[in-house]
N, C-alpha and C positions, 0 to 999 in steps of 0.2 A: 504494500499500500504506499503510495507517495506520501512524503512528509516534508515539512519545512526544514531546510538545511542552510546553515551558515558556515562559510569558510573564510578565514582570514589567512592569506599567504603573502608573505613579504620576501622580496629578493628571490623570486622564482624565475626560471627561464621563460622566454616568450611563448615557446610552444606549450608549456603547462598553462599559462594564462589563457591561451587560445582554447585549450581543451576544456578549461573551466567555464569559459564564456559560451561554449556550445550548449551547456546545460543549465547554467546559472547566470543571473544578471550581476554585473559588476556595478554595484550601486555607488561606491566610492573607490578610489584606487586600493587595491589589495583586499577589498571586502566583496564577497560573492554570496548571493542569496537566491534561493529558489526552492521549488517543491519537486523533489525527485524521488525515485524508488530506492529502496535499500540496496539493490544490486548496482545501480548507477553510482550512488554515494560511495559504496565500498570500492568500486573500480576507480573512481576519481581519487579517492584518498590513497589507495594503493599506488597509483601512478604518481601522485603528488610526493608522497613520502619516498618513493624509489629514486626520484630525480632531484630531491632536495639537497643542495650542497651547502651553501652559505645562508640560505634563508630559513624561515621558520613558518609553521602553519598551525592553525587551530581549527578544529571541526566541532560544530555544535549541532545537535539534532534531538528531536523529542524521543523520550522513552518512558517506560512505566516505572518510575521511581518517585521518590518524595519530592525531588526538585522538578521533575517533568522533562528533564533533558540530560544529555550526557556530553562530556567533553573529551576530546582526543587532541594531543599535542605532538608536534614533530619538529626536530631541529633545535639549535641552541636558543634558549629563552630564559628571560629573567624571572618569568612566572612559572611555577611548578604546580601541577595539580596534586592535591593530597586528598585521600579518601578518609573522612572522619566520621566513623560509625555510619557509613552509608550515604553521607553527604559530600559532595565534591567542593573543596575549598581551594583557594588559590594562595600559595605561599610565595613571597618575593624573595629573591636571592640578592644579596649585596653585590654590587659591581666590584670586581677585583681591584684592590689598591685604592678604592675610594672611601672617603669619610663623608657619609651622608649626614648633613646637618639640617634639621628641621627649620625652615624659614617661615615666619608669619606671613599670612596672606595679605 
């Protein structure tokens, strides 16, 4: 059954961007949204992760859990998904060699 799918893919080769735009709308640069089947979503994600070199990608789609969606990530990212008693949380990693100082808004 087709389901809403969101893919964010940064620094990917042009041929992968073309493959994504065949099935999904590129609503802003690097953000793809559409309603596709599980089979198409799986194939797109497999192709994306296989060709990912310097870039990173995030896939979000609905599923039957407490949050109503699931996340998959690929490539080097500062954000890491963490399973916390069945909930997906995002943990931020510090940048290497940086001293992050909170600045007032």
